[in-house]
C-alpha positions as CSV (number, residue, x, y, z in Angstrom):
1,X,-207.6,-119.1,33.4
2,X,-206.4,-122.0,35.6
3,X,-202.7,-122.4,36.2
4,X,-202.8,-125.4,33.9
5,X,-204.4,-123.4,31.1
6,X,-201.7,-120.8,31.5
7,X,-199.0,-123.5,31.1
8,X,-200.7,-124.9,28.0
9,X,-200.8,-121.4,26.5
10,X,-197.2,-120.9,27.3
11,X,-196.2,-124.1,25.6
12,X,-198.2,-123.1,22.5
13,X,-196.4,-119.8,22.4
14,X,-193.0,-121.1,23.0
15,X,-193.4,-123.7,20.3
16,X,-194.5,-121.0,17.8
17,X,-191.6,-118.8,18.8
18,X,-189.1,-121.7,18.4
19,X,-190.5,-122.8,15.0
20,X,-190.7,-119.4,13.4
21,X,-188.4,-116.5,12.7
22,X,-190.6,-113.7,14.2
23,X,-189.5,-112.0,17.4
24,X,-191.2,-113.3,20.6
25,X,-193.1,-110.1,21.2
26,X,-194.6,-110.2,17.7
27,X,-195.7,-113.8,18.2
28,X,-197.3,-113.0,21.6
29,X,-199.1,-109.9,20.3
30,X,-200.6,-112.0,17.5
31,X,-201.5,-114.8,19.9
32,X,-203.4,-112.5,22.3
33,X,-205.1,-110.5,19.5
34,X,-206.7,-113.8,18.3
35,X,-207.8,-114.6,21.9
36,X,-209.3,-111.4,23.3
37,X,-211.1,-113.4,26.0
38,X,-207.7,-113.7,27.8
39,X,-207.7,-111.2,30.6
40,X,-204.9,-108.8,31.4
41,X,-203.7,-110.7,34.5
42,X,-203.6,-114.0,32.5
43,X,-201.7,-112.2,29.6
44,X,-199.2,-110.9,32.1
45,X,-198.7,-114.3,33.8
46,X,-198.3,-116.1,30.4
47,X,-196.0,-113.5,29.1
48,X,-193.8,-113.7,32.2
49,X,-193.7,-117.4,32.0
50,X,-192.7,-117.3,28.3
51,X,-190.0,-114.8,28.8
52,X,-188.6,-116.5,31.8
53,X,-188.4,-119.8,29.8
54,X,-186.4,-117.9,27.1
55,X,-184.1,-116.1,29.5
56,X,-183.3,-119.3,31.4
57,X,-183.3,-121.7,28.5
58,X,-179.6,-122.7,28.7
59,X,-179.8,-123.4,32.4
60,X,-183.1,-125.3,32.1
61,X,-181.7,-127.5,29.2
62,X,-178.5,-128.2,31.2
63,X,-180.6,-129.6,34.1
64,X,-182.9,-131.5,31.8
65,X,-180.0,-133.2,30.0
66,X,-178.2,-133.9,33.3
67,X,-181.2,-135.6,34.8
68,X,-182.4,-137.4,31.7
69,X,-179.0,-138.8,31.0
70,X,-179.5,-141.0,34.1
71,X,-182.6,-142.6,32.7
72,X,-181.7,-145.9,31.0
73,X,-184.6,-145.7,28.5
74,X,-184.8,-142.0,27.8
75,X,-185.0,-140.8,24.2
76,X,-184.1,-137.4,22.8
77,X,-186.8,-134.9,23.4
78,X,-188.7,-133.4,20.4
79,X,-189.8,-129.7,20.3
80,X,-193.0,-129.9,22.4
81,X,-191.5,-132.5,24.7
82,X,-188.4,-130.2,25.4
83,X,-190.7,-127.3,26.1
84,X,-192.8,-129.2,28.5
85,X,-189.6,-130.4,30.3
86,X,-188.4,-126.8,30.5
87,X,-191.6,-125.6,32.1
88,X,-191.5,-128.5,34.6
89,X,-187.9,-127.8,35.4
90,X,-188.5,-124.1,35.9
91,X,-191.6,-124.5,38.0
92,X,-189.7,-126.8,40.4
93,X,-186.3,-125.0,40.5
94,X,-187.5,-121.4,40.2
95,X,-191.2,-121.5,41.0
96,X,-191.2,-123.2,44.4
97,X,-193.4,-126.0,43.2
98,X,-193.2,-129.6,44.4
99,X,-193.0,-132.6,42.1
100,X,-196.4,-133.8,43.3
101,X,-198.0,-130.6,42.0
102,X,-197.0,-131.3,38.4
103,X,-199.7,-134.0,38.1
104,X,-202.3,-131.4,39.2
105,X,-201.1,-128.9,36.5
106,X,-200.5,-131.5,33.7
107,X,-203.9,-133.2,34.3
108,X,-205.1,-133.7,30.7
109,X,-208.3,-131.9,31.3
110,X,-209.7,-129.4,28.7
111,X,-207.5,-126.3,28.3
112,X,-204.7,-128.0,30.4
113,X,-201.6,-129.8,29.3
114,X,-201.6,-133.5,28.6
115,X,-200.9,-136.0,31.4
116,X,-197.3,-136.3,32.5
117,X,-195.2,-139.1,31.0
118,X,-193.2,-141.4,33.2
119,X,-190.0,-139.6,32.3
120,X,-191.5,-136.2,33.1
121,X,-192.6,-137.5,36.5
122,X,-189.1,-138.9,37.1
123,X,-187.6,-135.6,36.0
124,X,-189.7,-133.6,38.5
125,X,-188.8,-136.0,41.3
126,X,-185.1,-135.8,40.6
127,X,-185.2,-132.0,40.4
128,X,-187.0,-131.4,43.7
129,X,-184.7,-129.8,46.3
130,X,-182.0,-128.8,43.7
131,X,-180.8,-125.2,43.3
132,X,-181.1,-123.7,39.8
133,X,-177.6,-122.4,39.8
134,X,-175.0,-125.1,40.0
135,X,-171.2,-124.8,40.3
136,X,-170.6,-127.3,37.5
137,X,-172.5,-125.1,34.9
138,X,-170.1,-123.6,32.3
139,X,-170.1,-119.8,32.0
140,X,-172.2,-119.7,28.9
141,X,-174.9,-121.7,30.7
142,X,-174.7,-119.9,34.0
143,X,-174.9,-116.5,32.4
144,X,-177.1,-117.5,29.4
145,X,-175.1,-116.5,26.3
146,X,-174.1,-118.4,23.1
147,X,-170.9,-120.5,23.7
148,X,-169.1,-119.0,20.7
149,X,-169.4,-115.5,22.2
150,X,-167.4,-116.3,25.4
151,X,-164.0,-115.1,24.1
152,X,-165.6,-111.9,22.9
153,X,-167.4,-111.3,26.2
154,X,-164.4,-112.1,28.3
155,X,-162.3,-109.7,26.1
156,X,-164.9,-107.0,26.9
157,X,-165.5,-107.6,30.6
158,X,-163.1,-110.2,32.1
159,X,-163.8,-110.6,35.8
160,X,-166.9,-108.4,35.5
161,X,-168.6,-110.8,33.1
162,X,-171.0,-112.2,35.8
163,X,-172.3,-108.8,36.9
164,X,-172.8,-107.6,33.4
165,X,-174.5,-110.7,32.1
166,X,-176.8,-110.9,35.2
167,X,-178.1,-107.4,34.4
168,X,-178.6,-108.4,30.7
169,X,-180.8,-111.3,31.9
170,X,-183.1,-109.2,34.0
171,X,-186.3,-107.7,32.5
172,X,-186.0,-104.1,31.2
173,X,-188.0,-101.1,32.4
174,X,-190.5,-99.3,30.1
175,X,-188.8,-96.1,28.9
176,X,-190.7,-93.4,27.0
177,X,-189.3,-90.5,24.9
178,X,-191.0,-87.2,25.1
179,X,-191.8,-85.6,21.8
180,X,-190.6,-82.0,22.2
181,X,-192.7,-81.0,19.1
182,X,-195.8,-81.7,21.2
183,X,-194.7,-80.3,24.6
184,X,-192.3,-80.6,27.5
185,X,-191.4,-83.6,29.7
186,X,-193.3,-82.2,32.6
187,X,-196.4,-81.9,30.4
188,X,-196.1,-85.4,29.2
189,X,-195.6,-86.8,32.8
190,X,-198.7,-84.9,33.9
191,X,-200.7,-86.3,31.0
192,X,-199.6,-89.9,32.1
193,X,-200.6,-89.1,35.7
194,X,-204.0,-88.0,34.4
195,X,-204.4,-91.5,32.9
196,X,-203.5,-93.2,36.1
197,X,-199.8,-94.0,35.4
198,X,-196.8,-92.9,37.4
199,X,-193.5,-92.1,35.5
200,X,-190.2,-90.9,36.7
201,X,-187.6,-88.8,34.8
202,X,-184.9,-91.0,33.4
203,X,-181.6,-90.3,35.1
204,X,-179.5,-89.7,32.0
205,X,-181.8,-88.6,29.1
206,X,-183.4,-85.2,29.5
207,X,-186.2,-86.5,27.1
208,X,-187.1,-89.7,29.0
209,X,-189.7,-91.0,31.3
210,X,-189.6,-94.4,33.0
211,X,-192.8,-96.1,33.9
212,X,-192.9,-97.6,37.4
213,X,-195.5,-100.2,36.4
214,X,-197.0,-101.8,33.3
215,X,-199.4,-100.4,30.9
216,X,-200.9,-101.0,27.4
217,X,-199.5,-97.9,25.9
218,X,-201.5,-98.0,22.6
219,X,-204.7,-97.0,24.4
220,X,-203.2,-93.9,26.1
221,X,-204.1,-90.4,24.9
222,X,-200.5,-89.3,25.5
223,X,-199.4,-92.0,23.0
224,X,-202.1,-91.5,20.5
225,X,-201.6,-87.8,20.3
226,X,-197.8,-88.1,19.9
227,X,-196.6,-86.7,23.2
228,X,-194.7,-89.9,23.9
229,X,-193.1,-92.8,22.1
230,X,-191.5,-96.0,23.4
231,X,-187.7,-95.7,23.3
232,X,-185.1,-97.0,25.6
233,X,-183.1,-94.4,27.4
234,X,-179.9,-95.5,25.8
235,X,-181.4,-95.0,22.3
236,X,-182.6,-91.6,23.3
237,X,-179.1,-90.7,24.3
238,X,-177.7,-91.9,21.0
239,X,-180.1,-89.6,19.2
240,X,-179.1,-86.7,21.3
241,X,-175.4,-87.3,20.6
242,X,-176.0,-86.9,16.9
243,X,-176.4,-83.2,17.8
244,X,-178.9,-82.6,15.0
245,X,-179.7,-78.9,14.8
246,X,-182.3,-76.7,13.0
247,X,-181.5,-76.2,9.4
248,X,-179.3,-79.2,9.0
249,X,-179.5,-82.1,6.6
250,X,-179.2,-85.3,8.7
251,X,-179.0,-88.8,7.2
252,X,-180.2,-91.7,9.3
253,X,-178.5,-94.4,7.3
254,X,-179.9,-97.5,8.9
255,X,-183.3,-96.1,9.9
256,X,-185.4,-99.2,10.3
257,X,-188.9,-98.2,11.5
258,X,-187.7,-94.7,12.2
259,X,-187.4,-94.5,16.0
260,X,-184.2,-92.5,16.0
261,X,-185.4,-90.4,13.0
262,X,-188.4,-89.3,15.1
263,X,-186.1,-88.4,18.0
264,X,-183.8,-86.4,15.6
265,X,-186.8,-84.5,14.4
266,X,-187.5,-83.4,17.9
267,X,-184.0,-82.1,18.3
268,X,-184.2,-80.1,15.0
269,X,-187.3,-78.2,16.2
270,X,-190.1,-76.8,13.9
271,X,-190.5,-73.9,11.6
272,X,-192.2,-71.0,13.4
273,X,-195.9,-70.9,12.6
274,X,-195.7,-74.3,10.9
275,X,-195.6,-76.9,13.6
276,X,-195.7,-79.8,11.2
277,X,-192.7,-78.8,9.2
278,X,-189.1,-79.6,10.2
279,X,-186.5,-76.9,10.3
280,X,-184.1,-78.8,8.1
281,X,-184.5,-82.3,6.6
282,X,-183.9,-85.9,7.7
283,X,-183.2,-88.5,5.1
284,X,-184.1,-91.9,6.5
285,X,-182.5,-94.8,4.6
286,X,-182.9,-98.5,4.9
287,X,-182.7,-101.6,2.7
288,X,-186.3,-102.5,3.7
289,X,-189.1,-100.5,2.3
290,X,-191.5,-102.3,4.6
291,X,-189.6,-101.1,7.7
292,X,-189.5,-97.5,6.3
293,X,-193.3,-97.5,5.6
294,X,-193.9,-98.3,9.3
295,X,-192.8,-94.7,9.9
296,X,-196.0,-93.4,8.3
297,X,-198.3,-93.5,11.3
298,X,-195.5,-92.6,13.7
299,X,-194.7,-89.4,11.8
300,X,-198.3,-88.4,11.7
301,X,-198.8,-89.1,15.4
302,X,-195.7,-87.1,16.2
303,X,-196.9,-84.1,14.2
304,X,-194.3,-84.4,11.5
305,X,-195.8,-84.1,8.0
306,X,-192.9,-82.7,6.0
307,X,-189.1,-82.7,6.3
308,X,-188.5,-86.5,6.6
309,X,-187.5,-88.1,3.3
310,X,-187.5,-91.9,3.1
311,X,-185.1,-93.6,0.8
312,X,-185.0,-97.3,0.2
313,X,-181.6,-98.5,-0.8
314,X,-180.6,-101.7,-2.6
315,X,-177.6,-101.9,-0.2
316,X,-175.1,-99.6,1.4
317,X,-173.5,-99.5,-2.1
318,X,-176.6,-98.1,-3.7
319,X,-175.8,-95.5,-6.5
320,X,-177.8,-93.0,-4.4
321,X,-174.8,-92.8,-2.0
322,X,-172.3,-91.8,-4.6
323,X,-174.8,-89.3,-6.2
324,X,-175.2,-87.6,-2.8
325,X,-171.6,-87.3,-1.6
326,X,-171.2,-84.7,1.2
327,X,-174.9,-84.1,1.4
328,X,-175.2,-84.0,5.2
329,X,-173.8,-82.3,8.2
330,X,-174.7,-85.3,10.3
331,X,-174.8,-89.0,9.3
332,X,-176.0,-91.6,11.8
333,X,-175.0,-95.2,11.3
334,X,-176.9,-97.3,13.8
335,X,-175.4,-100.4,12.2
336,X,-176.9,-103.9,12.1
337,X,-175.2,-105.9,14.8
338,X,-175.5,-108.9,17.1
339,X,-178.1,-107.1,19.2
340,X,-176.4,-108.3,22.4
341,X,-177.2,-105.0,24.1
342,X,-180.9,-105.7,23.8
343,X,-181.0,-109.2,25.3
344,X,-183.0,-108.1,28.4
345,X,-185.8,-107.0,26.0
346,X,-185.3,-109.6,23.3
347,X,-183.9,-112.7,25.0
348,X,-185.1,-114.8,22.0
349,X,-182.5,-113.1,19.8
350,X,-179.5,-114.6,21.6
351,X,-179.3,-117.5,19.2
352,X,-180.2,-115.7,16.0
353,X,-176.5,-115.1,15.1
354,X,-174.0,-117.9,14.7
355,X,-170.3,-117.5,14.8
356,X,-170.2,-117.7,11.0
357,X,-172.9,-115.2,10.6
358,X,-171.1,-112.9,13.0
359,X,-168.0,-112.9,10.8
360,X,-170.2,-111.9,7.8
361,X,-171.9,-109.2,10.0
362,X,-168.5,-107.6,10.8
363,X,-167.7,-107.4,7.1
364,X,-171.0,-105.8,6.4
365,X,-170.5,-103.2,9.2
366,X,-167.2,-102.2,7.7
367,X,-168.8,-101.7,4.3
368,X,-171.7,-99.7,5.7
369,X,-169.4,-97.4,7.6
370,X,-167.2,-96.9,4.6
371,X,-170.0,-96.0,2.3
372,X,-172.0,-93.9,4.8
373,X,-168.9,-91.8,5.4
374,X,-169.1,-90.5,1.8
375,X,-172.3,-88.6,2.7
376,X,-170.6,-86.4,5.4
377,X,-169.6,-82.9,4.5
378,X,-166.2,-81.5,5.6
379,X,-166.7,-80.3,9.1
380,X,-169.7,-82.6,9.5
381,X,-170.0,-85.7,11.8
382,X,-170.3,-89.4,11.3
383,X,-171.9,-91.1,14.3
384,X,-171.3,-94.9,14.4
385,X,-173.4,-96.8,16.9
386,X,-174.6,-100.3,17.7
387,X,-176.9,-101.9,20.2
388,X,-174.1,-104.5,20.9
389,X,-171.6,-105.2,23.6
390,X,-168.7,-106.8,21.7
391,X,-165.5,-104.9,20.9
392,X,-165.2,-106.5,17.5
393,X,-168.4,-104.6,16.5
394,X,-167.6,-101.4,18.2
395,X,-164.1,-100.0,19.0
396,X,-162.4,-102.4,16.6
397,X,-164.6,-101.2,13.7
398,X,-163.9,-97.6,14.4
399,X,-160.2,-98.2,14.7
400,X,-160.1,-100.1,11.4
401,X,-162.1,-97.3,9.7
402,X,-159.7,-94.6,10.9
403,X,-156.7,-96.7,9.9
404,X,-158.0,-97.3,6.4
405,X,-159.3,-93.8,5.7
406,X,-157.8,-90.3,6.2
407,X,-159.9,-87.3,6.8
408,X,-161.7,-88.3,10.0
409,X,-160.9,-87.9,13.7
410,X,-162.5,-89.0,16.9
411,X,-164.3,-86.3,19.0
412,X,-164.1,-87.0,22.7
413,X,-167.5,-88.4,23.8
414,X,-167.4,-86.4,27.1
415,X,-167.4,-83.1,25.2
416,X,-170.2,-84.1,22.9
417,X,-172.2,-85.4,25.9
418,X,-171.8,-82.1,27.7
419,X,-173.0,-80.2,24.7
420,X,-176.0,-82.4,23.9
421,X,-177.1,-84.5,26.9
422,X,-175.8,-82.5,29.8
423,X,-174.6,-83.7,33.2
424,X,-171.8,-86.1,33.8
425,X,-170.8,-88.5,31.0
426,X,-170.6,-92.2,32.2
427,X,-167.7,-92.8,29.9
428,X,-164.0,-91.9,30.5
429,X,-162.5,-92.7,27.1
430,X,-163.2,-91.5,23.6
431,X,-166.2,-93.8,23.1
432,X,-169.5,-94.4,24.9
433,X,-170.5,-97.8,26.1
434,X,-173.8,-98.1,28.0
435,X,-174.8,-101.3,29.7
436,X,-177.7,-102.5,31.8
437,X,-175.4,-103.2,34.7
438,X,-173.8,-99.7,34.7
439,X,-176.5,-97.4,33.4
440,X,-179.7,-99.4,33.5
441,X,-180.1,-98.8,29.8
442,X,-179.9,-101.3,27.0
443,X,-176.4,-101.9,25.8
444,X,-175.3,-99.2,23.3
445,X,-172.0,-98.2,21.8
446,X,-171.4,-94.8,20.2
447,X,-168.4,-93.1,18.5
448,X,-168.6,-89.5,17.1
449,X,-166.2,-88.8,14.2
450,X,-165.6,-85.5,12.6
451,X,-164.6,-85.1,8.9
452,X,-161.6,-82.9,8.7
453,X,-161.1,-82.8,5.0
């Protein structure tokens, strides 16, 4: 594909992402599946351009509005016009292109974008020679986060906000979790090497491998036979902190598509002589039957045919919860959240939650935590986690729960880490907060609570 054709494809993808509700990666996978003639290098180039546009959207829009405001006859940009302006702005400010080159890329030929408008040419000329970062940018623009989140992020990080947000805006590595039911980490790494890929051991998780390059994992034998699955190192650690042991009943209360349930299954081991049966049981719950059914192929690939029970709930208040009080030694609540800890993988999710929706989300987290706690046996553990960075979703929720309900206590995360993950725990206090800047993982929070009565 020509550079202009890549730009046109990027505009098409960005428009589809902006107009729909599907995640960017889902949209791109569908786009490329219907265009199998697009080679791997072109796919990579287009994907990079799309994700860079999304990661830098606030800064790009700030520059566009700043420059266009000086045009006496400029009109508000519509969806496609705004996307074209973003690409022009990014190519000049971040791509080392000159204004004169824009006419070569936007040339109107087949498979290339339409000719530049007069305002687009003027935009390119005004931008040439400017730095992307500007001292007049407000913090939410400079660091690419929703403006309403600023008080929450400042409360979390204060003067460290810039470092933390810069790490959240960088692309994430590809982390793999080794399925212990199918073999060791060394064996999985050797299998990847045999397929031409190099992977390093993750520094924190004893189950993880980190690829040093890119790969289409679906075609790998190690993926197809269940030796590996895609899972961020932080998520692997969360699964280990549950401390699921053979013979236990473990509830994964917000299981989704089952990534953590699969990891928990590896921790619980297998029954001797029956490699496809868990020693114990995992009850994977979710309000979406569609998400739970996505576990089917993953369970088969991982070598798990029995021992995982899927339960679709109407809500966290489903009657099943009351009928199964004190059923489990471990209950994991990976609560729905703002998703701010995953922005480096899902930058398109930054604007999915408004301030009003966030307030409702906090109330739902409280309700989920309260009802899930009923499933914990005396002496068992309730593990509360989010892939979020905001105190309101994390420490504040745990504190509120403990203030409102007797019979639970916090277990020091360092002790649990030593028993389950091993090595030095990166947290000093009672809770765990992982961040891209500090641990090169996605952002995760975890609190382990023990039921005392």
